[in-house]
Residue frames as a rotation matrix with the C-alpha (Angstrom) as fourth column:
MET 1
-0.266 -0.904 0.333 110.24
0.964 -0.247 0.099 124.14
-0.007 0.348 0.938 106.46
ILE 2
0.022 0.355 0.934 108.10
0.409 -0.856 0.316 127.28
0.912 0.376 -0.164 105.98
ASN 3
0.931 0.345 -0.120 107.75
0.222 -0.274 0.936 127.62
0.290 -0.898 -0.332 109.77
LYS 4
0.366 -0.881 -0.299 111.52
0.814 0.146 0.563 127.32
-0.452 -0.449 0.770 110.19
ILE 5
-0.369 -0.466 0.804 112.17
0.834 -0.548 0.066 129.93
0.410 0.695 0.591 107.50
SER 6
0.437 0.624 0.648 109.70
0.198 -0.769 0.608 132.34
0.878 -0.137 -0.459 109.14
GLU 7
0.891 -0.169 -0.422 111.41
0.435 0.048 0.899 131.74
-0.132 -0.984 0.116 112.48
PHE 8
-0.076 -0.993 0.093 114.78
0.959 -0.047 0.280 132.54
-0.274 0.110 0.956 110.93
GLU 9
-0.150 0.105 0.983 113.43
0.593 -0.786 0.174 135.71
0.791 0.609 0.056 109.30
LYS 10
0.846 0.503 0.177 112.17
0.134 -0.521 0.843 136.91
0.516 -0.689 -0.508 112.68
LYS 11
0.630 -0.664 -0.403 115.53
0.681 0.221 0.698 136.15
-0.374 -0.714 0.591 114.26
ILE 12
-0.450 -0.869 0.204 117.51
0.855 -0.353 0.380 138.19
-0.259 0.346 0.902 111.74
LYS 13
0.021 0.594 -0.804 114.70
0.267 -0.778 -0.569 140.77
-0.964 -0.203 -0.174 111.37
VAL 14
-0.787 -0.214 -0.578 114.43
-0.508 -0.304 0.806 140.39
-0.348 0.928 0.131 107.61
LYS 15
0.121 0.862 0.492 111.41
-0.029 0.498 -0.867 139.46
-0.992 0.091 0.085 105.48
LEU 16
-0.883 -0.439 -0.169 111.79
-0.209 0.044 0.977 138.05
-0.421 0.898 -0.131 101.98
ASN 17
0.029 0.903 -0.429 109.02
-0.934 -0.128 -0.332 137.94
-0.355 0.411 0.840 99.42
ASN 18
0.468 0.025 -0.884 110.43
-0.582 0.761 -0.286 134.79
0.665 0.648 0.371 97.82
LYS 19
0.621 -0.162 0.767 110.94
-0.697 0.333 0.635 132.27
-0.358 -0.929 0.094 100.63
SER 20
0.951 -0.238 0.197 112.49
0.294 0.891 -0.346 129.73
-0.093 0.387 0.917 98.25
LEU 21
0.477 -0.817 0.324 115.52
-0.155 -0.441 -0.884 132.01
0.865 0.371 -0.338 97.90
LEU 22
0.164 -0.383 0.909 116.16
-0.972 -0.222 0.082 131.78
0.171 -0.897 -0.408 101.63
VAL 23
0.831 0.147 0.536 115.69
-0.264 0.953 0.148 128.00
-0.489 -0.265 0.831 101.55
LYS 24
0.829 -0.552 0.096 118.31
0.343 0.364 -0.866 127.79
0.443 0.750 0.491 98.79
ALA 25
0.290 -0.735 0.613 120.67
-0.545 -0.654 -0.525 130.10
0.787 -0.182 -0.590 100.72
LEU 26
0.217 -0.132 0.967 120.48
-0.950 0.200 0.240 127.76
-0.225 -0.971 -0.082 103.70
THR 27
0.947 0.226 0.227 120.98
-0.168 0.954 -0.250 124.58
-0.273 0.198 0.941 101.65
HIS 28
-0.013 -0.998 0.063 124.46
-0.666 0.055 0.744 123.06
-0.746 -0.032 -0.665 101.66
LYS 29
-0.070 -0.050 -0.996 125.53
-0.967 0.247 0.056 121.11
0.243 0.968 -0.066 98.57
SER 30
-0.958 -0.282 0.055 125.62
-0.285 0.912 -0.296 117.89
0.033 -0.299 -0.954 100.61
ALA 31
-0.397 0.896 0.201 121.81
-0.035 0.204 -0.978 118.14
-0.917 -0.396 -0.049 100.80
ASN 32
0.713 0.630 0.307 121.24
0.332 0.081 -0.940 118.95
-0.617 0.772 -0.151 97.14
MET 33
-0.296 -0.929 0.220 123.94
0.627 -0.015 0.779 118.95
-0.720 0.369 0.587 94.46
ASN 34
-0.391 0.203 0.898 121.69
0.875 -0.221 0.431 120.70
0.286 0.954 -0.091 91.92
SER 35
0.334 0.565 0.754 119.93
0.190 -0.824 0.534 123.31
0.923 -0.035 -0.383 94.05
ASN 36
0.297 -0.347 -0.889 122.13
0.955 0.117 0.274 124.70
0.009 -0.930 0.366 96.81
ASN 37
0.831 0.162 -0.532 123.66
0.330 -0.914 0.237 127.94
-0.448 -0.372 -0.813 98.06
GLU 38
-0.048 -0.982 0.182 126.86
0.824 0.064 0.563 128.02
-0.565 0.177 0.806 95.96
LYS 39
-0.269 -0.037 0.963 125.70
0.811 -0.547 0.205 130.57
0.519 0.836 0.177 93.34
LEU 40
0.781 0.567 0.263 124.04
0.302 -0.711 0.635 132.77
0.547 -0.416 -0.726 95.97
GLU 41
0.625 -0.646 -0.439 127.27
0.542 -0.046 0.839 132.62
-0.562 -0.762 0.321 97.98
PHE 42
-0.314 -0.724 0.614 129.20
0.947 -0.189 0.261 133.80
-0.072 0.664 0.745 94.90
LEU 43
0.081 0.457 0.886 126.82
0.516 -0.780 0.355 136.75
0.853 0.428 -0.298 94.53
GLY 44
0.912 0.353 -0.208 126.66
0.336 -0.355 0.872 137.55
0.234 -0.866 -0.442 98.24
ASP 45
0.193 -0.936 -0.294 130.44
0.878 0.031 0.478 137.70
-0.438 -0.350 0.828 98.48
ARG 46
-0.536 -0.387 0.750 130.50
0.756 -0.616 0.222 140.47
0.376 0.686 0.623 95.85
VAL 47
0.402 0.771 0.494 127.59
0.334 -0.626 0.704 142.34
0.852 -0.118 -0.510 97.45
ILE 48
0.806 -0.189 -0.560 129.32
0.557 -0.075 0.827 142.31
-0.198 -0.979 0.045 100.85
GLY 49
-0.158 -0.978 0.133 132.52
0.961 -0.121 0.250 143.46
-0.228 0.167 0.959 99.17
ILE 50
-0.357 0.044 0.933 131.04
0.539 -0.806 0.244 146.58
0.763 0.590 0.264 97.57
ILE 51
0.711 0.687 0.152 129.09
0.243 -0.442 0.864 147.52
0.660 -0.577 -0.481 100.72
LEU 52
0.751 -0.442 -0.490 132.03
0.562 0.040 0.826 147.19
-0.346 -0.896 0.278 103.11
SER 53
-0.301 -0.886 0.353 134.59
0.952 -0.262 0.155 148.75
-0.045 0.383 0.923 100.75
GLU 54
-0.030 0.382 0.924 132.31
0.379 -0.851 0.364 151.78
0.925 0.361 -0.120 100.30
GLU 55
0.903 0.402 -0.152 131.81
0.264 -0.240 0.934 152.00
0.339 -0.883 -0.323 104.08
LEU 56
0.322 -0.874 -0.365 135.57
0.826 0.070 0.560 151.93
-0.463 -0.481 0.744 104.72
TYR 57
-0.364 -0.419 0.832 136.14
0.829 -0.552 0.085 154.50
0.424 0.721 0.548 101.96
ASN 58
0.307 0.598 0.740 133.69
0.156 -0.799 0.581 156.87
0.939 -0.063 -0.339 103.67
LEU 59
0.927 0.078 -0.367 134.85
0.362 0.068 0.930 156.14
0.097 -0.995 0.035 107.23
TYR 60
0.315 -0.911 -0.265 138.55
0.498 -0.079 0.863 156.70
-0.808 -0.404 0.429 106.56
PRO 61
0.976 0.165 0.143 138.96
0.206 -0.489 -0.848 159.49
-0.070 0.857 -0.511 103.96
ASN 62
0.609 -0.793 -0.008 142.59
-0.793 -0.609 -0.035 160.12
0.023 0.028 -0.999 104.96
VAL 63
0.204 -0.505 0.838 143.74
-0.289 0.787 0.545 156.49
-0.936 -0.353 0.015 104.93
ASN 64
-0.382 -0.433 -0.817 145.68
-0.886 -0.080 0.457 155.24
-0.263 0.898 -0.353 101.89
GLU 65
0.335 0.586 -0.738 144.62
-0.833 0.550 0.058 152.36
0.440 0.595 0.672 99.65
GLY 66
-0.402 -0.600 -0.692 147.02
-0.193 0.794 -0.576 149.87
0.895 -0.098 -0.435 101.25
GLU 67
-0.960 0.064 0.271 145.63
-0.271 0.015 -0.963 150.47
-0.065 -0.998 0.002 104.73
LEU 68
-0.070 0.995 -0.072 142.03
-0.965 -0.086 -0.248 150.29
-0.253 0.052 0.966 103.48
ASP 69
0.129 0.066 -0.989 142.82
-0.637 0.770 -0.032 146.99
0.760 0.634 0.141 101.79
LYS 70
-0.807 -0.486 -0.336 144.13
-0.045 0.618 -0.785 145.50
0.590 -0.618 -0.520 105.05
ARG 71
-0.732 0.611 0.302 141.08
-0.521 -0.216 -0.826 146.62
-0.439 -0.762 0.476 107.00
PHE 72
0.146 0.805 -0.575 138.83
-0.988 0.149 -0.042 145.26
0.052 0.574 0.817 104.24
ALA 73
-0.286 -0.347 -0.893 140.63
-0.423 0.882 -0.207 141.90
0.860 0.318 -0.399 104.20
VAL 74
-0.997 -0.075 0.036 139.94
-0.060 0.357 -0.932 141.45
0.057 -0.931 -0.360 107.93
LEU 75
-0.430 0.903 0.026 136.26
-0.730 -0.330 -0.599 142.37
-0.532 -0.276 0.801 107.51
VAL 76
0.408 0.669 -0.621 135.58
-0.913 0.317 -0.258 139.86
0.024 0.672 0.740 104.73
ASN 77
-0.625 -0.689 -0.368 137.82
-0.681 0.711 -0.174 136.93
0.381 0.142 -0.913 105.64
ARG 78
-0.209 0.570 -0.795 136.32
0.012 0.814 0.581 133.53
0.978 0.112 -0.177 106.44
LYS 79
-0.673 -0.107 -0.732 136.79
0.688 0.273 -0.673 133.85
0.272 -0.956 -0.110 110.18
THR 80
-0.916 0.355 -0.185 134.87
-0.245 -0.864 -0.440 137.15
-0.316 -0.358 0.879 110.33
CYS 81
-0.396 0.801 -0.449 132.06
-0.726 0.025 0.687 135.86
0.562 0.598 0.572 108.07
CYS 82
-0.355 0.209 -0.911 131.84
0.373 0.925 0.066 132.77
0.857 -0.317 -0.406 110.26
SER 83
-0.876 -0.035 -0.482 131.60
0.471 -0.282 -0.836 134.94
-0.107 -0.959 0.263 113.38
VAL 84
-0.742 0.645 -0.184 128.84
-0.664 -0.744 0.069 137.04
-0.092 0.173 0.981 111.80
ALA 85
-0.273 0.630 -0.727 126.98
-0.379 0.624 0.683 133.87
0.884 0.462 0.068 110.78
TRP 86
-0.558 -0.022 -0.830 127.28
0.619 0.655 -0.434 132.47
0.553 -0.755 -0.352 114.30
SER 87
-0.960 0.185 -0.211 125.92
0.016 -0.714 -0.700 135.69
-0.280 -0.675 0.683 115.79
MET 88
-0.411 0.847 -0.337 122.80
-0.894 -0.302 0.331 135.24
0.179 0.437 0.882 113.61
GLN 89
-0.255 0.220 0.942 122.54
-0.504 0.801 -0.324 131.59
-0.825 -0.557 -0.093 114.78
ILE 90
0.111 0.216 -0.970 122.62
-0.989 0.124 -0.086 130.41
0.102 0.969 0.227 111.17
GLN 91
-0.810 -0.571 -0.133 123.99
-0.553 0.819 -0.152 127.07
0.196 -0.049 -0.979 112.41
ASN 92
-0.627 0.634 0.454 120.52
-0.123 0.494 -0.861 126.11
-0.770 -0.595 -0.232 113.63
TYR 93
0.400 0.868 -0.294 118.95
-0.366 -0.142 -0.920 126.50
-0.840 0.475 0.261 110.18
ILE 94
-0.334 -0.601 -0.726 121.51
-0.921 0.043 0.388 125.16
-0.202 0.798 -0.567 107.69
ILE 95
0.758 0.620 0.201 120.20
-0.516 0.760 -0.395 122.23
-0.398 0.196 0.896 105.64
THR 96
-0.354 -0.915 -0.193 122.80
-0.906 0.284 0.313 119.49
-0.231 0.286 -0.930 105.13
GLY 97
-0.004 0.289 -0.957 122.70
-0.622 0.749 0.229 115.97
0.783 0.596 0.177 103.69
ASP 98
-0.607 -0.261 -0.751 123.58
0.392 0.724 -0.568 114.54
0.691 -0.639 -0.337 107.08
LYS 99
0.338 0.881 0.332 120.50
0.045 -0.367 0.929 115.05
0.940 -0.300 -0.163 109.25
LYS 100
0.739 -0.073 -0.669 122.52
0.653 0.320 0.686 114.20
0.164 -0.945 0.285 112.38
LYS 101
-0.256 -0.937 0.236 125.28
0.827 -0.339 -0.449 116.71
0.501 0.081 0.862 111.69
ILE 102
0.707 0.364 -0.606 125.51
0.646 -0.680 0.346 119.52
-0.286 -0.637 -0.716 114.20
ILE 103
0.383 -0.561 0.734 127.13
0.452 -0.579 -0.678 122.64
0.806 0.592 0.032 112.75
ASN 104
0.598 -0.247 -0.762 129.69
0.728 -0.231 0.646 124.03
-0.335 -0.941 0.042 115.18
ILE 105
0.801 -0.248 -0.546 131.97
-0.217 -0.969 0.122 127.07
-0.559 0.021 -0.829 115.25
ASN 106
-0.230 -0.954 0.191 134.78
-0.150 0.229 0.962 125.07
-0.962 0.193 -0.195 113.59
ASP 107
0.008 0.315 0.949 132.69
0.887 0.437 -0.152 124.62
-0.462 0.843 -0.276 110.41
GLU 108
-0.311 -0.223 -0.924 133.99
0.110 -0.974 0.198 127.96
-0.944 -0.040 0.327 109.15
LYS 109
-0.991 -0.104 -0.086 133.51
-0.071 -0.139 0.988 127.35
-0.115 0.985 0.130 105.43
ILE 110
-0.476 0.879 0.029 129.93
0.816 0.430 0.387 126.09
0.328 0.208 -0.922 105.78
LEU 111
0.146 0.535 -0.832 128.99
0.830 -0.523 -0.191 129.01
-0.538 -0.663 -0.520 108.05
SER 112
-0.435 -0.381 -0.816 130.74
-0.012 -0.904 0.428 131.75
-0.900 0.196 0.389 106.07
ASP 113
-0.984 0.100 0.149 129.44
0.162 0.142 0.976 130.47
0.076 0.985 -0.156 102.72
CYS 114
-0.221 0.967 -0.125 125.91
0.956 0.240 0.170 130.33
0.195 -0.081 -0.977 104.09
CYS 115
0.000 0.139 -0.990 126.22
0.541 -0.833 -0.117 133.86
-0.841 -0.536 -0.075 105.47
GLU 116
-0.783 -0.371 -0.499 127.28
-0.199 -0.611 0.766 135.15
-0.589 0.699 0.405 102.05
ALA 117
-0.830 0.521 0.199 124.47
0.472 0.468 0.747 133.19
0.296 0.714 -0.635 100.35
ILE 118
0.013 0.854 -0.520 121.88
0.954 -0.167 -0.250 134.79
-0.300 -0.493 -0.817 102.63
ILE 119
-0.255 -0.188 -0.949 123.22
0.038 -0.982 0.185 138.23
-0.966 0.011 0.257 101.69
GLY 120
-0.988 -0.135 -0.076 122.91
-0.079 0.014 0.997 137.23
-0.133 0.991 -0.025 98.02
ALA 121
-0.497 0.867 0.033 119.33
0.840 0.471 0.269 136.09
0.218 0.162 -0.962 98.54
ILE 122
0.104 0.511 -0.853 118.34
0.693 -0.653 -0.306 139.31
-0.713 -0.560 -0.422 100.33
TYR 123
-0.615 -0.427 -0.663 119.96
-0.148 -0.763 0.629 141.38
-0.775 0.485 0.406 97.57
ILE 124
-0.949 0.280 0.145 117.99
0.233 0.314 0.921 139.60
0.212 0.907 -0.363 94.83
ASP 125
-0.253 0.940 -0.230 114.71
0.937 0.297 0.185 139.76
0.242 -0.168 -0.956 96.74
ARG 126
0.526 0.530 -0.665 114.82
0.769 -0.630 0.107 143.22
-0.362 -0.568 -0.739 98.35
GLY 127
0.780 -0.219 0.586 117.44
0.311 -0.676 -0.668 145.20
0.542 0.703 -0.460 96.43
PHE 128
-0.107 -0.994 0.017 120.69
0.539 -0.072 -0.840 146.96
0.836 -0.081 0.543 97.22
ASP 129
-0.265 0.004 0.964 119.52
-0.524 -0.840 -0.141 149.63
0.809 -0.543 0.225 99.67
TYR 130
0.738 0.627 0.252 117.75
-0.574 0.386 0.722 147.05
0.355 -0.677 0.645 101.83
VAL 131
0.768 -0.482 -0.421 120.65
0.512 0.858 -0.048 144.57
0.385 -0.179 0.906 101.90
LYS 132
-0.162 -0.848 0.505 123.13
0.193 -0.529 -0.826 147.40
0.968 -0.036 0.250 102.56
LYS 133
0.134 0.291 0.947 121.32
-0.817 -0.508 0.272 148.34
0.560 -0.811 0.170 105.79
PHE 134
0.961 0.274 -0.026 121.28
-0.225 0.837 0.499 144.68
0.158 -0.474 0.866 106.81
VAL 135
0.452 -0.867 -0.211 125.00
0.607 0.473 -0.639 144.11
0.653 0.161 0.740 106.13
LEU 136
-0.288 -0.576 0.765 126.06
-0.162 -0.758 -0.631 147.28
0.944 -0.306 0.125 107.96
LYS 137
0.458 0.536 0.709 123.92
-0.804 -0.089 0.587 146.22
0.378 -0.840 0.390 110.93
ILE 138
0.999 -0.019 -0.040 125.30
0.033 0.922 0.386 142.67
0.030 -0.387 0.922 111.28
TRP 139
0.267 -0.962 0.050 128.89
0.757 0.178 -0.629 143.80
0.596 0.206 0.776 110.57
LYS 140
0.783 0.156 0.602 128.59
-0.064 -0.943 0.327 146.80
0.619 -0.294 -0.729 112.93
LYS 141
0.885 -0.449 0.123 130.91
-0.107 0.061 0.992 145.52
-0.453 -0.892 0.006 115.69
ASN 142
0.297 -0.806 0.513 133.53
0.838 0.477 0.266 144.41
-0.459 0.351 0.816 113.19
ILE 143
0.377 -0.106 0.920 133.37
0.632 -0.696 -0.340 147.73
0.677 0.710 -0.196 111.33
GLU 144
0.935 0.007 0.354 133.84
-0.236 -0.734 0.637 149.59
0.264 -0.679 -0.685 114.62
LYS 145
0.661 -0.726 0.191 136.96
0.181 0.401 0.898 147.51
-0.728 -0.559 0.397 115.32
SER 146
0.577 -0.423 0.699 138.36
0.812 0.200 -0.549 148.34
0.092 0.884 0.458 111.89
ASN 147
0.892 -0.286 0.349 139.81
-0.272 -0.958 -0.089 151.59
0.360 -0.016 -0.933 113.26
ILE 148
0.353 -0.810 0.468 142.53
-0.551 0.224 0.804 149.37
-0.756 -0.542 -0.367 114.69
THR 149
0.375 -0.277 -0.885 144.72
-0.868 0.231 -0.440 148.23
0.326 0.933 -0.154 111.81
ILE 150
0.617 -0.107 0.780 145.25
-0.377 0.830 0.411 144.49
-0.691 -0.548 0.472 112.16
PHE 151
0.059 -0.679 -0.732 148.39
-0.970 0.133 -0.202 143.07
0.235 0.722 -0.651 110.62
ASP 152
0.887 0.259 0.383 147.85
-0.355 0.912 0.206 139.32
-0.296 -0.319 0.900 110.52
PRO 153
0.165 -0.919 0.359 150.97
-0.146 0.337 0.930 137.09
-0.975 -0.206 -0.079 110.32
LYS 154
0.183 -0.078 0.980 150.42
0.852 0.511 -0.118 136.13
-0.491 0.856 0.160 106.66
THR 155
0.912 0.184 0.366 150.18
0.349 -0.816 -0.460 139.77
0.214 0.547 -0.809 105.63
LYS 156
0.716 -0.697 -0.024 153.30
-0.487 -0.524 0.699 140.67
-0.500 -0.489 -0.715 107.65
LEU 157
0.035 -0.734 0.679 155.27
0.211 0.669 0.712 137.80
-0.977 0.118 0.178 106.15
GLN 158
0.440 0.205 0.874 154.12
0.878 0.106 -0.467 138.63
-0.189 0.973 -0.134 102.63
GLU 159
0.993 -0.053 0.101 155.09
-0.032 -0.981 -0.192 142.30
0.109 0.188 -0.976 102.98
HIS 160
0.447 -0.881 0.153 158.50
-0.447 -0.071 0.892 141.36
-0.775 -0.467 -0.426 104.40
SER 161
0.017 -0.436 0.900 159.19
0.518 0.773 0.365 138.80
-0.855 0.460 0.240 101.65
LEU 162
0.646 0.293 0.705 158.08
0.762 -0.284 -0.582 141.10
0.030 0.913 -0.407 98.82
LYS 163
0.961 -0.275 -0.033 160.03
-0.267 -0.951 0.156 144.03
-0.074 -0.141 -0.987 100.19
LYS 164
0.286 -0.922 0.260 163.25
-0.555 0.062 0.830 142.07
-0.781 -0.381 -0.494 100.75
TYR 165
-0.530 -0.539 0.654 163.19
0.065 0.744 0.665 139.39
-0.845 0.396 -0.359 98.03
LYS 166
-0.445 0.470 -0.762 160.45
-0.865 -0.445 0.231 140.47
-0.231 0.762 0.605 95.59
LYS 167
-0.662 0.237 -0.711 158.92
-0.166 0.879 0.447 137.01
0.731 0.414 -0.543 96.04
LEU 168
0.300 0.858 0.416 155.83
-0.774 -0.036 0.632 135.66
0.558 -0.512 0.653 97.80
PRO 169
-0.384 -0.353 0.853 156.12
-0.820 0.555 -0.139 133.19
-0.425 -0.753 -0.502 100.71
LEU 170
-0.463 0.191 -0.865 155.62
-0.505 0.746 0.435 129.51
0.728 0.638 -0.249 99.85
TYR 171
-0.170 0.505 0.846 152.93
-0.897 0.277 -0.346 127.45
-0.409 -0.817 0.406 101.62
LYS 172
-0.443 -0.024 -0.896 152.81
-0.578 0.772 0.265 123.67
0.685 0.635 -0.356 101.19
LEU 173
0.573 0.714 0.404 150.35
-0.799 0.377 0.468 121.21
0.182 -0.591 0.786 102.72
VAL 174
-0.578 -0.813 0.072 152.31
-0.791 0.537 -0.293 118.62
0.200 -0.227 -0.953 104.69
SER 175
-0.904 0.305 -0.301 149.47
0.334 0.941 -0.050 116.54
0.268 -0.146 -0.952 106.11
PHE 176
-0.293 0.895 0.336 145.75
-0.792 -0.424 0.439 116.42
0.535 -0.138 0.833 106.84
GLU 177
-0.863 -0.101 -0.496 144.69
0.160 0.875 -0.458 114.34
0.480 -0.474 -0.738 109.82
GLY 178
-0.862 0.506 0.022 141.70
-0.108 -0.142 -0.984 113.64
-0.494 -0.851 0.177 112.02
PRO 179
-0.288 0.857 0.428 137.96
0.850 0.434 -0.299 113.25
-0.442 0.277 -0.853 111.39
LYS 180
-0.330 0.197 0.923 136.07
0.742 -0.551 0.383 115.61
0.584 0.811 0.036 109.06
HIS 181
0.689 0.698 0.193 134.37
0.415 -0.599 0.685 117.42
0.594 -0.392 -0.703 111.93
ARG 182
0.880 -0.466 -0.089 137.70
-0.166 -0.478 0.863 118.01
-0.444 -0.745 -0.498 113.71
PRO 183
0.784 -0.590 0.191 140.52
0.480 0.382 -0.789 118.13
0.393 0.711 0.583 111.12
LEU 184
0.594 -0.696 -0.404 144.13
0.068 -0.457 0.887 119.07
-0.802 -0.554 -0.224 111.76
PHE 185
0.924 -0.281 0.261 146.17
0.245 -0.092 -0.965 120.66
0.295 0.955 -0.016 108.98
LYS 186
0.347 -0.889 -0.300 149.96
0.388 -0.155 0.908 120.92
-0.854 -0.431 0.291 108.90
ILE 187
0.953 -0.007 0.304 151.46
0.270 -0.439 -0.857 123.49
0.140 0.898 -0.417 106.50
ALA 188
0.059 -0.984 -0.170 155.14
0.898 -0.022 0.440 124.13
-0.436 -0.179 0.882 105.72
VAL 189
0.964 0.264 -0.005 156.00
0.247 -0.909 -0.337 127.82
-0.094 0.324 -0.941 105.24
SER 190
0.024 -0.995 -0.095 159.20
0.811 -0.036 0.583 129.34
-0.584 -0.091 0.807 103.85
ILE 191
0.956 0.079 -0.283 160.60
-0.102 -0.813 -0.573 132.42
-0.275 0.577 -0.769 102.17
THR 192
0.644 -0.765 -0.023 163.88
0.051 0.073 -0.996 133.00
0.763 0.640 0.086 100.34
GLY 193
-0.248 -0.906 0.344 166.85
-0.412 -0.222 -0.884 132.16
0.877 -0.361 -0.318 102.58
THR 194
-0.230 0.198 0.953 164.90
-0.961 0.107 -0.254 130.28
-0.152 -0.974 0.165 105.27
LYS 195
-0.989 0.013 -0.144 164.17
0.001 0.996 0.086 126.66
0.145 0.085 -0.986 106.06
LYS 196
-0.236 0.969 -0.077 160.60
-0.028 0.072 0.997 125.44
0.971 0.237 0.010 106.12
VAL 197
-0.935 0.061 0.350 158.68
-0.355 -0.131 -0.926 126.13
-0.010 -0.989 0.144 109.31
LEU 198
-0.703 0.672 -0.234 155.63
0.556 0.724 0.409 124.14
0.444 0.157 -0.882 110.34
GLY 199
-0.735 0.587 0.340 152.20
-0.670 -0.706 -0.229 125.61
0.106 -0.396 0.912 111.03
ILE 200
-0.851 0.474 -0.227 149.28
0.494 0.868 -0.039 123.71
0.178 -0.146 -0.973 112.56
GLY 201
-0.777 0.629 -0.017 145.58
-0.578 -0.724 -0.376 124.59
-0.249 -0.282 0.926 112.57
LYS 202
-0.326 0.769 0.550 141.98
0.145 0.616 -0.775 123.38
-0.934 -0.173 -0.312 112.31
SER 203
0.863 0.477 0.166 141.78
0.238 -0.093 -0.967 124.78
-0.446 0.874 -0.193 108.76
LYS 204
0.257 -0.791 0.556 144.33
0.942 0.076 -0.327 125.48
0.217 0.608 0.764 106.02
GLN 205
0.426 -0.022 0.904 143.97
0.116 -0.990 -0.079 129.19
0.897 0.138 -0.419 106.70
ASP 206
0.936 -0.052 0.349 144.65
-0.352 -0.205 0.913 128.77
0.024 -0.977 -0.210 110.43
ALA 207
0.652 -0.729 0.208 147.64
0.609 0.667 0.429 126.52
-0.452 -0.153 0.879 109.73
GLU 208
0.212 -0.558 0.802 149.08
0.788 -0.389 -0.478 129.05
0.579 0.733 0.357 107.27
GLN 209
0.635 0.072 0.769 148.62
-0.262 -0.917 0.302 131.88
0.726 -0.393 -0.564 109.79
ASN 210
0.936 -0.283 0.211 150.28
-0.116 0.318 0.941 129.78
-0.333 -0.905 0.265 112.49
GLY 211
0.453 -0.796 0.401 153.16
0.873 0.488 -0.018 128.88
-0.181 0.359 0.916 110.18
ALA 212
0.304 -0.286 0.908 153.64
0.428 -0.811 -0.399 132.51
0.851 0.510 -0.124 109.13
SER 213
0.845 0.067 0.531 153.66
-0.407 -0.563 0.719 133.57
0.347 -0.824 -0.448 112.79
ASN 214
0.817 -0.552 0.166 156.25
0.275 0.626 0.730 130.93
-0.507 -0.550 0.663 113.66
LEU 215
0.272 -0.727 0.631 158.47
0.941 0.062 -0.334 131.96
0.204 0.684 0.701 110.74
LEU 216
0.532 -0.024 0.846 158.24
0.046 -0.997 -0.058 135.65
0.845 0.070 -0.530 111.64
LYS 217
0.932 -0.194 0.307 159.43
-0.328 -0.085 0.941 134.83
-0.156 -0.977 -0.143 115.16
LYS 218
0.626 -0.713 0.316 162.27
0.652 0.700 0.291 132.74
-0.429 0.024 0.903 113.78
ILE 219
-0.003 -0.632 0.775 163.55
0.896 -0.346 -0.279 135.55
0.445 0.693 0.567 111.54
ASN 220
-0.415 -0.173 -0.893 162.91
0.792 -0.553 -0.261 138.17
-0.449 -0.815 0.366 114.25
VAL 221
-0.805 0.300 0.511 160.40
0.149 -0.733 0.664 140.22
0.574 0.611 0.545 112.29
ILE 222
-0.737 0.537 -0.412 157.95
0.461 -0.047 -0.886 141.95
-0.495 -0.843 -0.212 114.64
């Protein structure tokens, strides 16, 4: 295990004094219910949040709070964290209870949680200035893309519904099918005055985005 941890440190170009923190950050709860990465993930999520919100604040001094919030939401969502984790090849080092399980790009929650846990571990071991440099380095490409405001379908639908009806859209799980490693979610989406529209995806988030997109098309909101 020590050899594998050292290999991972070289890959991400980080060195921790306390190797056990990195082991815990890479441990999924299926491997150890009592000592896993959940608390480090909780901490890492907050550390990433303050680093990226400060970076956006400094990068876009003339952009209002609403626009900053949208850019921030894209930078810290599960899909982005998963992409960052994949770029670090975290999938090759995650410790799970199933020795035969191969982590793939569709395991978004496992990958994103582990990414956040690693940030939490680095923060505890090396401090804020060190982890800040690391986060800004691994998020660099995503930060550079943040100059393009991305309005995802859920955000568009929420803004439309709040503006017109003062109510949030409703999302309801219709069904969950398929094996654990390749699930298929079906979500019903509606707002005031519309019938339910179906969204399908490999995760609840994807299904909600798909459903929101389908509903926006139906009500002709671009």
